[in-house]
C-alpha positions as CSV (number, residue, x, y, z in Angstrom):
1,M,28.9,-43.7,-19.0
2,T,25.5,-42.0,-19.2
3,L,23.0,-42.4,-21.9
4,D,23.6,-38.8,-23.1
5,E,27.3,-39.5,-23.3
6,L,26.6,-42.6,-25.3
7,K,24.3,-40.7,-27.7
8,L,27.1,-38.1,-28.2
9,N,29.6,-40.9,-29.0
10,Y,27.2,-42.3,-31.6
11,R,26.7,-38.9,-33.1
12,R,30.5,-38.2,-33.2
13,T,31.2,-41.6,-34.8
14,F,28.5,-41.6,-37.4
15,E,28.7,-38.0,-38.4
16,S,32.4,-38.1,-39.1
17,D,33.4,-38.6,-42.7
18,D,34.3,-42.2,-42.2
19,G,31.2,-42.8,-40.1
20,K,29.0,-41.5,-42.8
21,V,30.5,-43.9,-45.3
22,V,30.1,-46.8,-42.8
23,L,26.5,-45.9,-42.0
24,E,25.6,-45.8,-45.7
25,D,27.1,-49.2,-46.2
26,L,25.3,-50.6,-43.2
27,K,22.0,-49.2,-44.6
28,K,22.6,-51.1,-47.8
29,R,23.7,-54.3,-46.2
30,C,21.0,-54.3,-43.5
31,Y,17.9,-53.7,-45.7
32,F,17.2,-50.2,-44.3
33,M,15.3,-49.0,-47.3
34,Q,13.8,-52.4,-48.3
35,T,11.1,-54.6,-47.0
36,T,12.3,-57.3,-44.7
37,H,9.1,-59.4,-45.0
38,Q,9.7,-62.9,-46.4
39,P,6.3,-64.5,-47.0
40,A,7.6,-68.0,-47.1
41,D,10.0,-67.7,-44.1
42,P,9.0,-65.8,-41.0
43,N,12.3,-66.7,-39.4
44,E,14.2,-65.0,-42.2
45,S,11.8,-62.0,-41.9
46,A,12.6,-61.7,-38.2
47,F,16.4,-62.0,-38.8
48,L,16.3,-59.3,-41.5
49,E,14.2,-57.0,-39.4
50,G,16.7,-57.5,-36.6
51,Q,19.5,-56.2,-38.9
52,R,17.3,-53.3,-39.9
53,F,16.6,-52.4,-36.2
54,V,20.3,-51.8,-35.6
55,I,20.3,-49.0,-38.2
56,L,17.1,-47.6,-36.8
57,N,18.7,-47.5,-33.3
58,I,21.9,-45.8,-34.6
59,L,19.8,-43.1,-36.4
60,H,17.6,-42.7,-33.3
61,F,20.6,-42.1,-31.1
62,I,22.0,-39.6,-33.6
63,E,18.7,-37.7,-34.0
64,T,17.8,-37.6,-30.3
65,N,21.2,-36.2,-29.5
66,K,20.8,-33.4,-32.1
67,K,17.4,-32.5,-30.6
68,D,18.8,-32.6,-27.0
69,I,21.7,-30.3,-28.0
70,S,19.5,-27.8,-29.9
71,N,17.2,-27.5,-26.8
72,E,20.0,-26.5,-24.5
């Protein structure tokens, strides 16, 4: 599978009705719109930021695929 095919699969998955619900749930559970900094515990900060990174990666794949398609 190519990277472009994988991006398209992400887009199809997370732009479906069910995928939108799942993505919104993941955003809430993975601190997407919240700070992940834990002043007393750098390990917890790193763990929470790792969760947040997953959502950022999903959104990046969806957005870059939209841009690629619109440029064709």
